[in-house]
C-alpha positions as MATLAB code, in Angstrom:
seq = 'MGDEWKAYPLHMGKAKCAVDLGDGSERGEYVNQDYILQTLGRPHRSISLMYCYYPFDEGWPGRVSVVHKNPDVSFAWGYPYDDYFTYKGGLNGNTEGEPFTFMRDVRRHGQDVTLTMTVDPHVTDEHLIAIAKDLRPFGRLMLRINHECTGDWFSFTKRSTYKEIGEFYSHFCKILKEHAPNVQTILCTGGVDAGKTEIEKEDCFAQPVRDTDMWSIDKYFALHWGWPYDVAERGGNSHSRGNVREIYEYTKRSYERFKELNGGVEKPMMMSELNADGDVVGPYDQVAMVQEFCDLIKKDNATWFTSFSMYQFRDRGRLGLEIEDPNNPEVGIAQPLLAAYRQIIHDDYFKPQMTQGEKEVSFPAKLRWGGAEDADGLAIPVHFDGNPHFCELYFEDESNLMIEVNGRWFYKSPKAKVIDLMSAFYEKPLTEAADLTIKLFAPPASGENDLSAPDGLMNVYTTIGKLPKLRVRFEPVEK';
ca = [
     -20.995  -15.593   41.485;
     -22.254  -16.367   38.016;
     -25.630  -18.068   38.211;
     -27.298  -14.837   39.353;
     -25.768  -12.713   36.601;
     -27.866  -10.859   34.101;
     -26.779  -10.531   30.493;
     -27.925   -8.161   27.779;
     -27.498   -8.160   23.999;
     -24.399   -6.332   22.800;
     -23.606   -5.286   19.239;
     -20.075   -4.530   18.088;
     -19.930   -2.198   15.107;
     -17.476   -0.034   13.215;
     -14.982    2.296   14.790;
     -14.788    5.896   13.624;
     -11.411    4.830   12.275;
     -10.527    1.147   12.417;
      -7.011   -0.093   13.116;
      -5.390   -3.046   11.388;
      -1.934   -4.534   11.897;
       0.591   -6.096    9.549;
       1.944   -9.408   10.801;
       4.762  -10.833    8.713;
       6.175   -9.842    5.334;
       9.476   -9.938    3.439;
      10.882   -8.119    6.488;
       9.650  -10.279    9.359;
       8.014  -13.512   10.434;
       4.429  -14.125   11.551;
       3.854  -13.597   15.284;
       1.028  -15.572   16.911;
      -2.095  -13.707   17.935;
      -1.918  -14.721   21.616;
       1.370  -12.853   21.987;
       0.128   -9.794   20.110;
      -3.070   -9.675   22.161;
      -1.177   -9.891   25.443;
       1.241   -7.186   24.271;
      -1.304   -4.690   22.920;
      -4.324   -5.474   25.088;
      -6.960   -5.515   22.352;
      -7.677   -7.238   19.034;
      -7.482   -5.355   15.750;
     -10.181   -4.951   13.123;
      -7.972   -6.968   10.774;
      -4.556   -8.585   10.562;
      -2.705   -8.094    7.282;
      -0.799  -11.066    5.824;
       1.422  -10.750    2.737;
       1.812  -13.503    0.130;
       2.596  -13.995   -3.551;
       1.340  -16.324   -6.263;
       3.593  -17.051   -9.263;
       2.753  -20.703  -10.003;
       4.375  -20.809  -13.457;
       7.810  -19.806  -12.176;
      10.810  -22.046  -11.698;
      11.301  -22.832   -8.028;
       7.650  -22.242   -7.091;
       6.298  -22.645   -4.399;
       9.623  -22.098   -2.661;
      10.357  -18.678   -1.238;
      12.260  -16.858   -3.928;
      15.141  -15.616   -1.746;
      15.776  -19.246   -0.803;
      15.335  -21.081   -4.087;
      16.975  -18.285   -6.093;
      19.524  -17.213   -3.514;
      21.952  -14.857   -5.212;
      24.724  -12.818   -3.555;
      24.514  -10.266   -6.379;
      20.958   -9.205   -5.480;
      21.106   -5.682   -4.026;
      17.423   -4.760   -3.860;
      14.588   -6.391   -1.932;
      12.606   -6.936   -5.147;
      15.522   -7.992   -7.325;
      14.526  -11.674   -7.539;
      12.609  -13.463  -10.326;
       9.406  -13.117   -8.279;
       8.424  -11.227   -5.150;
      10.100  -12.214   -1.882;
       6.897  -12.687    0.083;
       5.802  -15.929    1.673;
       4.262  -18.100   -1.026;
       0.543  -18.800   -1.188;
       0.174  -22.586   -0.854;
      -3.426  -22.730   -2.104;
      -4.740  -22.086   -5.581;
      -4.840  -24.552   -8.442;
      -3.171  -27.850   -7.433;
      -2.558  -26.441   -3.952;
      -4.311  -26.992   -0.631;
      -5.419  -25.018    2.425;
      -3.470  -26.973    5.041;
      -0.432  -24.684    5.076;
       0.213  -20.962    4.760;
      -1.483  -18.554    4.773;
      -4.479  -20.549    5.970;
      -2.999  -21.665    9.309;
      -2.389  -18.014   10.137;
      -5.791  -16.920    8.832;
      -7.449  -19.373   11.216;
      -5.364  -18.054   14.107;
      -6.370  -14.503   13.241;
     -10.084  -15.239   13.002;
     -10.435  -17.351   16.122;
      -8.987  -14.346   17.975;
     -11.859  -12.139   16.851;
     -10.226  -10.383   13.925;
     -10.782  -10.275   10.180;
      -8.096  -11.116    7.648;
      -6.607   -8.749    5.097;
      -4.722  -10.873    2.593;
      -2.252   -8.997    0.415;
      -1.350  -11.012   -2.683;
       0.906  -10.184   -5.579;
      -0.302  -12.402   -8.446;
       1.156  -13.161  -11.832;
      -1.285  -11.375  -14.200;
      -0.923  -14.240  -16.667;
      -2.517  -16.916  -14.498;
      -5.633  -18.447  -15.989;
      -9.183  -18.188  -14.698;
      -8.787  -21.678  -13.287;
      -6.192  -20.325  -10.880;
      -8.303  -17.311   -9.895;
     -11.405  -19.448   -9.326;
      -9.352  -21.837   -7.167;
      -8.130  -18.918   -5.048;
     -11.675  -17.619   -4.698;
     -12.868  -21.026   -3.507;
      -9.959  -21.169   -1.027;
     -11.183  -17.947    0.569;
     -14.881  -18.785    0.877;
     -14.723  -20.205    4.443;
     -12.904  -17.202    5.914;
     -15.782  -14.823    6.415;
     -15.514  -11.136    5.651;
     -12.027  -11.291    4.289;
     -10.395   -8.316    2.571;
      -8.145   -9.070   -0.393;
      -5.556   -6.538   -1.563;
      -4.552   -7.629   -5.058;
      -1.299   -6.482   -6.653;
      -0.853   -3.534   -4.341;
       1.219   -0.434   -5.125;
       0.264   -1.234   -8.698;
       1.444    2.064  -10.167;
       5.010    1.373   -9.003;
       7.668   -0.593  -10.819;
       9.275   -2.772   -8.159;
       7.024   -5.815   -7.907;
       7.412   -8.644  -10.381;
       3.891   -8.313  -11.779;
       4.721   -4.775  -12.997;
       7.656   -6.169  -14.998;
       5.547   -8.832  -16.694;
       2.594   -6.750  -17.886;
       1.712   -3.233  -18.933;
      -0.159   -1.057  -16.441;
      -3.214   -1.310  -18.686;
      -3.019   -5.109  -18.460;
      -2.542   -4.940  -14.653;
      -5.683   -2.789  -14.384;
      -7.664   -5.146  -16.578;
      -6.453   -8.141  -14.557;
      -7.602   -6.452  -11.346;
     -11.108   -5.815  -12.673;
     -11.316   -9.350  -14.009;
     -10.267  -10.870  -10.677;
     -12.905   -8.695   -8.928;
     -15.573  -10.150  -11.212;
     -14.492  -13.733  -10.473;
     -14.522  -13.087   -6.731;
     -18.032  -11.630   -6.850;
     -19.215  -14.829   -8.497;
     -17.308  -17.428   -6.506;
     -16.505  -15.740   -3.171;
     -18.909  -12.860   -2.506;
     -17.737  -12.774    1.098;
     -14.431  -11.261   -0.092;
     -14.020   -7.473   -0.288;
     -11.319   -6.216   -2.673;
      -8.848   -3.408   -1.901;
      -7.320   -1.405   -4.735;
      -3.965    0.120   -3.736;
      -2.639    2.650   -6.248;
      -0.569    5.795   -6.264;
      -2.541    8.904   -5.325;
      -2.866   12.534   -6.405;
       0.367   14.469   -5.971;
       0.357   18.153   -5.027;
      -0.531   20.354   -7.996;
      -2.136   17.499   -9.918;
      -5.734   16.415  -10.362;
      -5.410   12.741  -11.292;
      -4.134    9.635   -9.565;
      -1.024    8.027  -11.006;
      -1.650    6.246  -14.316;
      -5.317    7.069  -14.067;
      -6.115    5.967  -17.609;
      -5.147    2.395  -16.613;
      -6.795    2.269  -13.190;
      -9.987    4.342  -13.469;
     -12.051    1.201  -14.110;
     -10.526   -0.743  -11.192;
     -11.390    2.254   -8.973;
     -15.018    1.634   -9.899;
     -14.834   -2.159   -9.713;
     -13.141   -2.508   -6.331;
     -14.865   -2.488   -2.940;
     -12.296   -0.357   -1.113;
      -9.646    2.240   -1.954;
      -6.177    2.433   -0.497;
      -2.795    4.026   -0.759;
       0.522    3.112    0.883;
       2.422    6.174    2.031;
       5.186    5.989    4.604;
       6.088    9.170    6.485;
       9.680    7.996    6.118;
      11.097    4.952    4.377;
      14.472    3.292    3.833;
      13.827    1.251    0.693;
      17.481    0.280    0.452;
      17.100   -1.993    3.495;
      18.759   -4.435    4.137;
      21.453   -3.852    1.526;
      22.723   -0.500    2.744;
      22.572    1.777    5.784;
      20.572    4.995    5.630;
      22.894    7.952    6.187;
      22.547   11.674    5.563;
      23.108   12.418    1.877;
      22.130    8.891    0.785;
      19.694    8.168   -2.042;
      17.929    5.027   -0.746;
      15.633    6.671    1.782;
      13.238    9.598    2.181;
      11.361   11.578    4.823;
       8.078   13.356    4.179;
       5.859   15.863    5.910;
       2.986   14.302    7.872;
       0.506   17.104    7.125;
       1.320   16.945    3.400;
       0.825   13.155    3.423;
      -2.516   13.610    5.143;
      -3.579   16.097    2.445;
      -2.238   13.751   -0.262;
      -4.429   10.978    1.164;
      -7.494   13.194    1.217;
      -6.920   14.425   -2.372;
      -6.590   10.825   -3.497;
      -9.868    9.890   -1.815;
     -11.671   12.812   -3.444;
     -10.387   11.780   -6.887;
     -11.331    8.131   -6.323;
     -14.841    9.325   -5.467;
     -15.024   11.503   -8.599;
     -13.985    8.556  -10.735;
     -16.748    6.523   -9.068;
     -19.451    8.984  -10.057;
     -19.451   10.770   -6.704;
     -20.187    7.596   -4.748;
     -17.845    7.032   -1.789;
     -16.217    3.771   -0.768;
     -14.106    2.926    2.286;
     -10.721    4.665    2.117;
      -7.681    3.390    4.004;
      -3.934    3.416    4.269;
      -2.904   -0.233    4.023;
       0.676    0.410    5.169;
       1.498    3.211    7.575;
       4.627    3.959    9.617;
       7.737    6.136    9.762;
      10.907    4.132    9.223;
      13.154    4.240   12.257;
      16.132    3.728    9.961;
      15.546    7.292    8.745;
      13.981    9.196   11.624;
      15.131    7.204   14.670;
      12.863    5.838   17.405;
      11.635    9.156   18.833;
      10.623   10.974   15.645;
       9.014    7.706   14.558;
       6.630    8.014   17.487;
       6.025   11.718   16.892;
       5.151   11.253   13.221;
       2.686    8.413   13.778;
       1.056   10.328   16.639;
       0.799   13.452   14.508;
      -1.037   11.612   11.739;
      -3.505    9.994   14.137;
      -4.075   13.359   15.822;
      -4.924   14.884   12.420;
      -7.459   12.145   11.748;
      -9.121   12.753   15.119;
      -8.953   16.558   15.011;
     -10.568   16.676   11.577;
     -13.061   13.936   12.463;
     -12.119   12.554    9.087;
     -15.155   10.376    8.407;
     -13.891    9.809    4.846;
     -10.874    7.931    6.270;
     -12.069    4.542    7.503;
      -8.926    2.662    8.611;
      -5.185    2.311    8.596;
      -2.859   -0.658    8.961;
       0.290   -0.324   11.068;
       3.228   -1.870    9.222;
       4.137   -4.021   11.139;
       4.217   -5.834   14.479;
       7.749   -7.289   14.391;
      10.335   -6.315   11.801;
      13.936   -7.242   11.092;
      14.559   -3.586   10.291;
      13.000   -0.589   12.026;
       9.463   -0.655   10.612;
       7.984   -2.616   13.498;
       6.491   -2.061   16.912;
       9.138   -4.588   17.839;
      12.517   -5.253   16.262;
      13.347   -8.933   15.735;
      16.167  -10.051   18.012;
      19.069  -10.893   15.654;
      19.957  -13.829   17.899;
      16.474  -15.342   18.011;
      13.682  -14.509   15.553;
      11.062  -15.616   18.086;
      12.023  -12.737   20.391;
      10.970   -9.148   19.816;
      12.592   -6.007   21.195;
       9.901   -3.429   21.922;
      10.432    0.008   20.412;
       9.091    3.303   21.842;
       6.475    3.180   19.074;
       4.874    0.125   20.668;
       3.782    1.977   23.829;
       2.623    4.983   21.802;
       0.674    2.776   19.357;
      -0.891    0.894   22.245;
      -2.182    4.192   23.594;
      -3.528    5.187   20.172;
      -5.524    2.015   19.622;
      -7.087    2.228   23.092;
      -8.461    5.681   22.260;
     -12.243    5.546   21.776;
     -11.896    7.038   18.288;
     -10.080    3.907   17.094;
     -12.117    1.322   19.010;
     -15.194   -0.520   17.697;
     -18.466    0.977   18.854;
     -20.555   -1.059   21.293;
     -24.338   -0.825   21.555;
     -26.057   -2.553   24.479;
     -29.680   -3.678   24.333;
     -32.177   -3.289   27.165;
     -33.930   -6.661   27.168;
     -32.352   -9.324   29.383;
     -31.007  -12.357   27.505;
     -32.339  -15.812   28.399;
     -30.282  -18.986   28.120;
     -29.302  -20.872   26.131;
     -28.320  -17.839   24.047;
     -27.203  -17.716   20.425;
     -24.348  -15.341   19.569;
     -23.554  -14.211   16.036;
     -20.117  -13.448   14.629;
     -20.159  -11.633   11.323;
     -16.777  -10.027   11.683;
     -14.829   -7.529   13.749;
     -17.186   -4.732   12.646;
     -20.439   -6.657   12.935;
     -20.978   -9.083   15.811;
     -23.647   -9.784   18.421;
     -22.440  -10.819   21.870;
     -23.312  -10.387   25.532;
     -22.919   -7.544   28.001;
     -22.746   -8.640   31.657;
     -22.914   -5.831   34.238;
     -20.778   -6.505   37.333;
     -20.354   -4.447   40.481;
     -16.877   -4.224   41.991;
     -16.546   -3.130   45.623;
     -13.051   -1.873   44.814;
      -9.890   -2.974   43.057;
      -9.806   -6.777   43.029;
      -6.978   -9.015   44.246;
      -8.435  -11.988   42.365;
     -10.724  -11.907   39.341;
     -11.304  -15.098   37.384;
     -13.882  -16.539   35.019;
     -14.646  -20.290   35.234;
     -16.146  -22.069   32.233;
     -17.774  -25.476   31.882;
     -18.038  -25.512   28.109;
     -15.656  -25.529   25.170;
     -16.611  -22.124   23.829;
     -14.232  -19.937   21.836;
     -14.562  -16.409   23.168;
     -13.160  -12.921   23.121;
     -13.706  -11.214   26.471;
     -13.319   -7.555   27.455;
     -13.358   -5.888   30.869;
     -12.034   -2.526   32.020;
     -10.661   -1.819   28.538;
      -8.565   -4.985   28.197;
      -9.368   -7.979   25.994;
      -8.746  -11.671   26.681;
      -8.950  -14.793   24.531;
     -10.547  -18.028   25.725;
      -9.773  -21.040   23.559;
     -12.072  -24.087   23.621;
      -9.649  -25.951   25.892;
      -9.316  -23.135   28.448;
     -11.457  -23.478   31.586;
     -10.226  -20.523   33.650;
      -9.397  -17.026   32.409;
      -7.576  -14.740   34.837;
      -8.799  -11.175   34.305;
      -6.470   -9.484   36.779;
      -4.220   -7.920   34.127;
      -7.201   -5.681   33.277;
      -6.579   -3.935   36.597;
      -2.797   -3.604   36.664;
      -2.543   -0.500   34.487;
      -6.057    0.750   35.286;
      -6.703   -0.115   38.946;
     -10.052    0.827   40.437;
      -9.686    3.583   43.000;
     -13.211    3.098   44.356;
     -16.285    0.945   43.890;
     -17.327    0.714   40.254;
     -19.848   -0.852   37.926;
     -18.126   -2.495   34.967;
     -19.369   -4.575   32.058;
     -17.838   -7.879   30.980;
     -18.282   -8.265   27.221;
     -18.344  -11.645   25.474;
     -18.171  -12.394   21.740;
     -17.852  -15.769   20.014;
     -15.687  -15.821   16.852;
     -15.369  -19.195   15.076;
     -13.324  -21.719   17.081;
     -11.948  -23.316   13.916;
     -11.208  -19.982   12.302;
     -13.593  -20.904    9.475;
     -17.271  -20.400    8.767;
     -19.684  -23.304    8.393;
     -20.656  -22.979    4.736;
     -23.475  -25.481    5.147;
     -25.416  -22.965    7.268;
     -28.006  -20.849    5.395;
     -25.947  -17.671    5.831;
     -22.667  -19.385    6.660;
     -20.731  -17.451    4.056;
     -21.062  -14.303    6.171;
     -21.981  -15.372    9.728;
     -21.067  -17.874   12.446;
     -23.442  -18.780   15.277;
     -22.481  -20.126   18.703;
     -24.884  -21.254   21.409;
     -23.923  -20.429   24.991;
     -25.666  -22.698   27.474;
     -25.039  -20.538   30.502;
     -22.743  -17.796   31.738;
     -19.382  -18.558   33.310;
     -18.876  -18.201   37.032;
     -16.953  -15.236   38.380;
     -14.558  -15.520   41.308;
     -13.664  -12.073   42.560;
     -11.978  -11.241   45.876;
     -11.080   -7.805   47.134;
      -8.282   -8.813   49.501;
      -5.579  -11.505   49.716;
      -6.709  -15.006   50.705;
      -4.566  -14.717   53.839;
      -3.333  -11.539   55.483;
];
């Protein structure tokens, strides 16, 4: 099969509520996208990476907990600068190392990048322009600058006043608009507490609310901020547990106030870090609290709430879908939350919307990748006589593709020639004959856009000479 297939245009657009995923932070290492895709069965809208930029500091660009190792530190943010991975680009840097290697991995797997960066507010415009130029090839990237900016734990809040932090944010937004208009900025502040009408430190951050592209809060349903220096126990003062419904209402109040500050004009609203810390609530209430929040979003059809980011995939504590094996950081121990989260993200409410065209596509065909919320691919209808015993796609080209069938996604790298689709039928076997659609999209093989193309800042184009061949068998080769 294959030569006789018909293909139709397919557009991938926004989900009712998009899902993003944190991958690596001060609490865990980066996990490659092949493993995450195989584990969760679908790509995310975006993968969140966390880095810091303090180029004037002693020891930079070494990770602070290594170059300033100190047995007397008793708080995660008690070092001279933030204990994130260090951003290797910027002025006098390059894009050969982190986070760029991971950003390429994320994008070739059909996902956008959300880059969280804590930045020394005293860096010069030369540094900010260099960062902007670093980010130009990475498509519709989202940049969360100096997040949780109304708090007092990150190093940038100890170096500047909140007024100066707000002014720095607005200034960085202006530089990005000029030098990297592909980048969307995310402002992450404190929100509106019950009984109040203003966001935290509103006088300092009202202008950034207007200057940013997106609004965000971080609000954990439960959190052990004393990790890893103490153990959360009843009566302790280094952890907290909230009420999910109250946090939902807090988020909505914050959105409404952001909108008021922006003259009544709405912008995308998200939670950039969401979870319930298993250190506090254990593995079972952790599942219940995350499910309750997602159920509220669905029940209310909360169109004002555009996305959330699960923090995170693998964690050395209990804020991950997996816990890092203490014997081997490359091994993850799945938590009950992983199966529950997998079910959530396969719900139609949290999946990108697909729109199929009616006119048959002729070959060669040009596919467009704008991003995970705006891409044009191919829909290939296929009839299955029943549940297959073998189902494989054979390719003759070096295309870089994301492929979906029966609800499960697969990645085809340029070097791969055969993709086995059978795992799409293990959890969802066909009980009778069925008509399915194989979906193909072509994100950039290099992970970067071709900036020499007329609209290369925002789009990548891939020409597909012909469709792959399908080998499908409905019984064993030999009985």
